[in-house]
C-alpha positions as CSV (number, residue, x, y, z in Angstrom):
1,M,8.0,-12.3,9.2
2,T,6.0,-13.4,12.1
3,A,7.0,-10.3,14.1
4,H,5.8,-8.2,11.3
5,I,2.4,-9.9,11.1
6,D,2.0,-9.9,14.9
7,S,2.7,-6.3,15.2
8,R,0.4,-5.3,12.6
9,R,-2.4,-7.1,14.1
10,T,-1.7,-5.5,17.3
11,L,-2.0,-2.2,15.5
12,T,-5.3,-2.9,14.1
13,R,-6.9,-3.9,17.3
14,R,-7.5,-0.5,18.8
15,A,-10.1,-1.6,21.4
16,E,-7.2,-3.5,23.1
17,R,-5.0,-0.6,23.3
18,P,-4.5,1.8,26.3
19,S,-6.6,4.9,26.4
20,S,-5.1,8.0,24.7
21,G,-4.5,9.7,28.3
22,A,-2.6,6.8,29.5
23,R,-0.6,6.4,26.3
24,L,0.4,10.2,26.4
25,R,1.5,9.8,30.0
26,T,3.5,6.8,29.1
27,R,5.1,8.1,26.1
28,A,6.0,11.6,27.6
29,T,7.8,10.1,30.6
30,E,9.5,7.1,29.1
31,A,9.9,7.4,25.5
32,T,13.3,7.3,24.0
33,V,14.1,8.3,20.2
34,S,15.9,6.6,17.6
35,I,17.0,8.8,14.6
36,V,17.6,6.5,11.7
37,V,19.0,7.7,8.4
38,P,20.4,5.8,5.4
39,C,24.0,7.1,4.1
40,L,25.5,6.6,0.7
41,N,28.9,8.6,0.4
42,E,28.0,11.8,2.2
43,E,31.4,12.5,3.9
44,A,31.0,16.3,3.0
45,V,27.9,16.6,5.2
46,I,27.5,13.5,7.6
47,G,29.6,15.1,10.3
48,E,27.3,18.4,10.6
49,F,24.3,16.4,10.2
50,I,25.0,14.1,13.1
51,D,25.8,17.5,15.1
52,W,22.3,18.5,14.0
53,C,20.8,15.4,15.3
54,H,22.5,15.9,18.9
55,E,21.3,19.5,18.9
56,G,17.8,18.4,18.2
57,L,17.5,15.6,20.7
58,H,19.1,18.2,23.3
59,A,16.5,20.8,22.4
60,A,13.6,18.2,22.6
61,G,15.1,17.2,26.2
62,R,15.3,13.5,25.1
63,T,18.2,10.9,25.0
64,G,18.5,8.6,22.1
65,Q,20.0,6.7,19.3
66,I,21.5,8.2,16.1
67,L,21.7,5.3,13.8
68,I,23.2,5.7,10.4
69,V,22.5,2.9,7.8
70,D,25.8,3.0,5.7
71,S,26.4,1.7,2.4
72,S,29.3,4.1,1.5
73,T,32.7,3.6,-0.1
74,D,34.1,7.1,1.3
75,R,34.8,8.0,4.7
76,S,31.2,8.6,5.8
77,P,31.1,5.6,8.4
78,E,34.1,6.8,10.0
79,I,33.1,10.4,10.3
80,A,29.8,9.3,11.8
81,R,31.3,7.1,14.4
82,A,33.8,10.0,15.4
83,R,30.7,12.3,15.9
84,G,28.9,9.9,18.3
85,A,26.6,7.9,15.9
86,E,26.1,4.2,15.7
87,V,26.9,2.9,12.1
88,L,25.2,-0.2,10.8
89,Q,26.9,-1.2,7.4
90,V,24.9,-2.9,5.0
91,P,25.2,-3.8,1.3
92,R,24.0,-1.2,-1.2
93,R,20.4,-2.4,-1.9
94,G,18.2,0.6,-2.1
95,L,16.6,3.2,0.2
96,G,13.6,1.2,1.3
97,R,16.0,-1.8,2.0
98,A,18.1,0.2,4.2
99,Y,15.2,0.8,6.5
100,I,14.3,-2.9,6.5
101,D,17.9,-3.7,7.6
102,A,17.9,-1.4,10.2
103,L,14.8,-2.7,12.0
104,P,16.6,-5.1,14.4
105,A,19.0,-2.4,15.5
106,I,16.6,0.1,16.3
107,T,16.2,0.6,20.2
108,G,14.2,3.9,20.6
109,D,10.4,4.0,21.2
110,Y,10.3,6.6,18.7
111,V,11.8,6.5,15.3
112,I,12.7,9.5,13.3
113,L,13.5,9.0,9.6
114,G,15.1,11.2,7.0
115,D,17.9,12.0,4.8
116,C,21.3,13.0,6.0
117,D,22.2,15.5,3.3
118,L,21.3,18.6,5.3
119,T,18.3,19.3,3.3
120,Y,15.9,18.5,6.4
121,D,16.6,20.4,9.8
122,F,17.1,17.6,12.3
123,R,17.7,20.5,14.8
124,A,14.0,20.7,14.8
125,V,12.8,17.2,15.6
126,A,10.9,18.4,18.8
127,P,7.6,18.9,17.0
128,F,7.6,15.3,15.8
129,I,8.4,14.2,19.3
130,D,5.6,16.2,20.7
131,K,2.9,14.7,18.2
132,L,3.9,11.2,19.2
133,D,3.7,12.2,22.9
134,E,0.3,13.4,22.1
135,G,-0.8,9.9,21.0
136,Y,-0.1,9.9,17.2
137,D,1.2,6.9,15.6
138,F,2.7,8.3,12.5
139,V,4.0,11.9,12.0
140,M,4.5,13.2,8.5
141,G,6.6,16.5,7.7
142,S,5.4,18.6,4.9
143,R,7.7,21.0,3.0
144,F,4.5,22.6,1.4
145,A,3.3,23.5,5.0
146,G,6.5,24.5,5.9
147,E,9.3,26.4,4.3
148,I,11.0,25.5,0.9
149,E,14.3,27.3,0.3
150,P,14.7,28.8,-3.2
151,G,16.5,26.5,-5.5
152,S,15.9,23.3,-3.1
153,M,13.3,21.6,-5.3
154,P,13.1,21.5,-9.0
155,A,10.0,23.2,-10.4
156,L,9.0,19.6,-12.0
157,H,8.9,17.9,-8.5
158,R,7.4,21.0,-6.8
159,Y,4.4,22.0,-9.1
160,F,3.9,18.6,-10.9
161,G,5.3,15.4,-9.6
162,T,4.9,15.6,-5.9
163,P,1.5,17.4,-5.9
164,L,0.2,14.9,-8.6
165,T,1.3,11.6,-6.7
166,T,0.1,13.1,-3.4
167,W,-3.4,13.8,-5.0
168,I,-3.6,10.4,-6.5
169,L,-2.6,8.6,-3.3
170,N,-5.0,10.7,-1.3
171,R,-7.8,9.8,-3.9
172,I,-7.2,6.0,-3.7
173,Y,-6.7,5.7,0.0
174,G,-8.9,8.3,1.4
175,S,-6.1,9.9,3.2
176,R,-5.4,13.8,3.7
177,Y,-1.7,14.2,3.1
178,S,-0.1,17.4,1.8
179,D,3.3,16.1,0.8
180,I,3.8,12.2,0.5
181,H,7.5,12.4,-0.5
182,C,8.7,14.4,2.4
183,G,11.8,12.4,3.6
184,M,11.5,13.5,7.2
185,R,8.9,11.6,9.1
186,A,8.5,9.8,12.6
187,L,6.5,7.0,13.9
188,T,6.4,4.8,17.0
189,R,8.6,1.6,16.9
190,E,5.5,-0.5,17.1
191,S,4.0,1.3,14.2
192,L,7.2,0.7,12.1
193,H,7.4,-2.9,12.7
194,G,3.6,-3.2,12.1
195,L,3.9,-1.5,8.6
196,A,5.8,-4.5,7.4
197,L,7.7,-2.6,4.6
198,E,8.5,-4.5,1.6
199,S,9.6,-1.9,-0.9
200,Q,13.4,-1.9,-1.7
201,S,13.8,1.7,-3.2
202,W,12.4,5.1,-3.4
203,E,8.8,3.7,-3.3
204,Y,9.1,2.9,0.3
205,A,7.9,6.4,1.0
206,S,4.6,5.7,-0.7
207,E,4.4,2.3,0.8
208,M,4.7,3.7,4.4
209,V,2.0,6.5,4.0
210,L,-0.5,4.2,2.2
211,K,-0.2,1.4,4.8
212,A,-0.6,3.8,7.7
213,A,-4.0,5.0,6.0
214,R,-4.8,1.3,5.4
215,L,-3.9,0.1,8.8
216,G,-6.0,3.1,10.4
217,L,-2.9,4.7,12.2
218,K,-3.5,7.9,13.7
219,V,-1.6,10.4,11.5
220,A,-0.4,14.0,12.1
221,E,1.5,16.4,9.9
222,V,4.1,18.9,11.0
223,P,5.6,21.9,8.7
224,V,9.4,21.4,7.9
225,K,11.9,23.5,6.4
226,F,13.6,22.1,3.2
227,Y,17.0,23.4,2.2
228,K,19.0,23.2,-1.0
229,D,22.1,21.1,-1.3
230,R,25.2,22.5,0.1
231,E,27.7,23.8,-2.3
232,G,29.5,21.1,-3.9
233,R,27.2,18.3,-3.1
234,V,25.3,16.7,-5.9
235,S,21.8,15.0,-5.1
236,H,21.4,11.3,-5.7
237,H,18.7,11.9,-8.3
238,K,21.3,14.0,-10.3
239,R,24.1,11.5,-9.7
240,N,21.9,8.7,-11.2
241,G,21.0,10.9,-14.3
242,W,18.0,12.9,-15.6
243,L,15.8,9.9,-15.6
244,S,16.1,9.1,-12.0
245,P,13.1,11.3,-10.8
246,W,10.9,9.7,-13.5
247,I,11.7,6.1,-12.4
248,A,11.3,7.0,-8.8
249,G,7.7,8.6,-9.9
250,W,6.8,5.4,-11.8
251,I,7.9,3.0,-9.0
252,N,5.9,5.2,-6.5
253,L,2.7,4.9,-8.6
254,K,3.4,1.1,-8.8
255,V,3.1,0.6,-5.2
256,M,0.0,2.7,-4.8
257,F,-1.7,0.5,-7.3
258,L,-0.5,-2.9,-6.0
259,F,-2.0,-2.0,-2.6
260,A,-5.5,-0.7,-3.9
261,P,-7.6,-3.7,-4.8
262,D,-10.7,-2.0,-3.2
263,F,-10.2,1.2,-5.4
264,F,-9.2,-0.6,-8.7
265,M,-11.2,-3.8,-8.4
266,W,-13.9,-4.1,-5.8
267,R,-16.1,-1.0,-6.5
268,P,-15.7,-1.2,-10.4
269,G,-16.1,-4.9,-10.1
270,W,-19.5,-4.6,-8.5
271,L,-20.8,-2.0,-11.0
272,L,-19.6,-4.3,-13.9
273,F,-21.2,-7.4,-12.4
274,V,-24.5,-6.0,-11.5
275,L,-25.1,-4.3,-14.8
276,G,-23.8,-7.2,-16.8
277,L,-25.8,-9.8,-15.0
278,L,-28.9,-7.5,-15.4
279,L,-28.2,-7.2,-19.0
280,T,-27.5,-10.8,-19.8
281,G,-30.5,-12.1,-17.6
282,G,-32.8,-9.7,-19.3
283,L,-32.0,-11.0,-22.6
284,S,-31.8,-14.6,-21.9
285,R,-35.2,-15.2,-23.3
286,G,-34.5,-13.3,-26.5
287,P,-34.3,-9.7,-27.8
288,V,-36.2,-6.9,-26.2
289,V,-36.9,-3.3,-26.8
290,V,-36.5,-0.8,-24.0
291,L,-37.8,2.8,-24.6
292,G,-37.3,2.4,-28.5
293,V,-33.7,0.9,-28.2
294,G,-33.3,-2.6,-29.4
295,L,-31.2,-4.9,-27.3
296,D,-30.3,-8.2,-29.0
297,L,-27.3,-10.7,-29.4
298,H,-24.7,-8.2,-29.4
299,S,-26.1,-6.5,-26.2
300,M,-26.0,-9.9,-24.6
301,L,-22.4,-10.6,-25.5
302,L,-21.6,-7.1,-23.8
303,G,-23.5,-8.2,-20.8
304,L,-21.7,-11.5,-20.6
305,T,-18.3,-9.9,-20.8
306,M,-19.3,-7.2,-18.3
307,T,-20.3,-9.9,-15.8
308,T,-17.3,-12.2,-16.2
309,L,-14.9,-9.2,-16.0
310,G,-16.8,-7.9,-12.8
311,Y,-16.8,-11.3,-11.2
312,S,-13.1,-11.7,-11.7
313,A,-12.4,-8.2,-10.3
314,L,-14.3,-9.0,-7.2
315,Q,-12.6,-12.3,-6.7
316,F,-9.3,-10.7,-7.2
317,A,-10.2,-8.0,-4.8
318,T,-11.1,-10.5,-2.3
319,L,-8.0,-12.5,-2.7
320,A,-5.9,-9.2,-2.3
321,R,-7.6,-8.1,0.8
322,T,-6.9,-11.6,2.3
323,F,-3.2,-11.6,1.2
324,Y,-2.5,-8.1,2.6
325,D,-4.9,-8.7,5.8
326,F,-4.8,-5.0,6.7
327,D,-8.2,-5.8,8.6
328,P,-8.0,-9.1,10.3
329,A,-11.5,-8.9,11.6
330,R,-12.6,-8.6,7.9
331,T,-10.4,-11.6,6.8
332,R,-11.9,-13.8,9.5
333,R,-15.3,-12.7,8.3
334,L,-14.5,-13.6,4.7
335,A,-12.8,-16.9,5.9
336,R,-16.3,-17.9,7.6
337,R,-18.2,-17.0,4.4
338,F,-16.0,-18.4,1.7
339,T,-15.4,-22.0,3.0
340,Y,-14.2,-24.9,0.6
341,D,-17.4,-26.8,1.0
342,R,-19.6,-23.7,-0.1
343,G,-17.5,-22.7,-2.9
344,V,-17.2,-26.2,-4.5
345,V,-20.9,-26.6,-4.1
346,A,-21.7,-23.2,-5.6
347,S,-19.4,-23.7,-8.6
348,G,-21.0,-27.2,-9.1
349,M,-24.5,-25.8,-9.2
350,L,-23.6,-23.2,-11.7
351,V,-21.9,-25.3,-13.9
352,A,-24.8,-28.0,-13.7
353,L,-27.5,-25.3,-14.4
354,G,-25.5,-24.0,-17.5
355,A,-25.1,-27.3,-18.7
356,A,-28.8,-28.0,-18.3
357,L,-29.7,-25.1,-20.4
358,N,-27.1,-26.0,-23.1
359,A,-28.7,-29.5,-23.1
360,L,-31.8,-27.9,-24.6
361,L,-29.6,-26.4,-27.3
362,L,-27.9,-29.8,-27.8
363,V,-31.3,-31.6,-28.4
364,H,-32.2,-28.7,-30.8
365,W,-28.8,-29.2,-32.6
366,L,-29.3,-32.9,-33.0
367,R,-33.0,-32.8,-34.3
368,H,-32.0,-30.4,-37.0
369,G,-29.2,-32.3,-38.5
370,L,-26.4,-30.9,-36.5
371,L,-27.3,-27.4,-37.6
372,L,-28.3,-24.5,-35.6
373,T,-31.2,-22.6,-37.2
374,Q,-31.4,-19.6,-34.8
375,V,-29.2,-18.1,-31.9
376,S,-30.2,-19.5,-28.6
377,H,-30.1,-16.8,-26.0
378,P,-30.9,-19.3,-23.2
379,G,-27.7,-21.1,-24.4
380,L,-25.7,-18.2,-24.1
381,F,-26.8,-17.6,-20.5
382,G,-26.0,-21.2,-19.8
383,L,-22.5,-20.7,-21.1
384,L,-22.3,-17.7,-18.8
385,L,-23.2,-19.8,-15.7
386,I,-20.5,-22.5,-16.6
387,V,-17.9,-19.7,-16.9
388,L,-19.0,-18.3,-13.4
389,G,-19.0,-21.8,-12.0
390,F,-15.5,-22.4,-13.3
391,Q,-14.3,-19.0,-11.8
392,T,-16.0,-19.8,-8.4
393,F,-14.0,-23.1,-8.4
394,V,-10.6,-21.4,-9.2
395,F,-11.2,-18.5,-6.6
396,T,-12.3,-21.1,-3.9
397,L,-8.9,-23.1,-4.2
398,S,-6.9,-19.8,-4.4
399,F,-8.7,-18.4,-1.5
400,Q,-8.1,-21.5,0.5
401,M,-4.3,-21.6,-0.5
402,I,-3.8,-18.1,0.7
403,R,-5.5,-18.7,4.0
404,N,-3.7,-21.9,4.8
405,R,-0.4,-20.1,4.0
406,K,-1.3,-17.1,6.2
407,A,-2.2,-19.3,9.0
408,G,1.1,-21.1,8.8
409,D,3.0,-17.8,8.7
410,A,1.2,-16.7,11.7
411,S,1.9,-19.7,13.8
């Protein structure tokens, strides 16, 4: 865990990294390559796949490691070893988990990932290596920019699922990928550790590309060929049933949403909070008419709701930013701003002011025989301040707990 955090922080401190020219010279002359591929019962194709890997490395003029992360029950590991690959046998826990398990065994400076089913042409790894030599941190393959063999990709995936999820991820994270689900991709070993992958299954693909965008990695795309399955081979999606692609799409969307506090909470939170506070504050003295439109109790309750929802969204977004820590410099600024003392004092002042406004309402209630003869708009505004004060106190505690835990992990 600590190694992941330290690597990620190294990635984000670009000012401390060597110049691109120095990095290019270092990479081009010294970089070794690891081809890392999960395998689950692929005895029909694993031998030819490893031959492709050897051919691809030779064509690129590189030496390297071919690492098969195997969870098979057939002869796949024996065939892989016989063809000159290293085999890391792990329990079957998911595609993403296989890459996490492989991290300690990877020796190359560059890491090329993919599938061992002969759908991606590993005889053509040179374009990926060339881009890494140029100083890129993360290189995505793109089937749409390359060649898709007829029958290799179902129409549902080609024309709906992959374009839609790619568009969603680009929209949320401000990236420009053309094919986020392409299984063939490459990155430096430093970058792979820095991504600190958590996903256990198919969603690793989305987590990898969105974290590359969040961490500001230098990203390139290269076209790839995508082949249909060999005669007699059944893809893993087909093995798992017709629902498998839909499940994969759903969990990929889930990971996109989980890492997007800015998109879903920060900007909408500010909009709700500001508009709600203006509406509630403007009605704190009573109903008003604006351009012939009457604003009264119901409008004030709407403003109160918008304010509390917006304030909650801003707080959760801040907590998420701190928890993920994609930008350590921003996290340090937040830590200096949201101290425990400031949070407690601010929450106390909000509650005290809200209580004071409602004290006037209490006096009115007592003087009129425990009856309220009219709606008190200042009283409602006071209740809003009490709610905001409580939210501020809870946020302060949560923020400090996350900061303390992250500091403990880093040490």
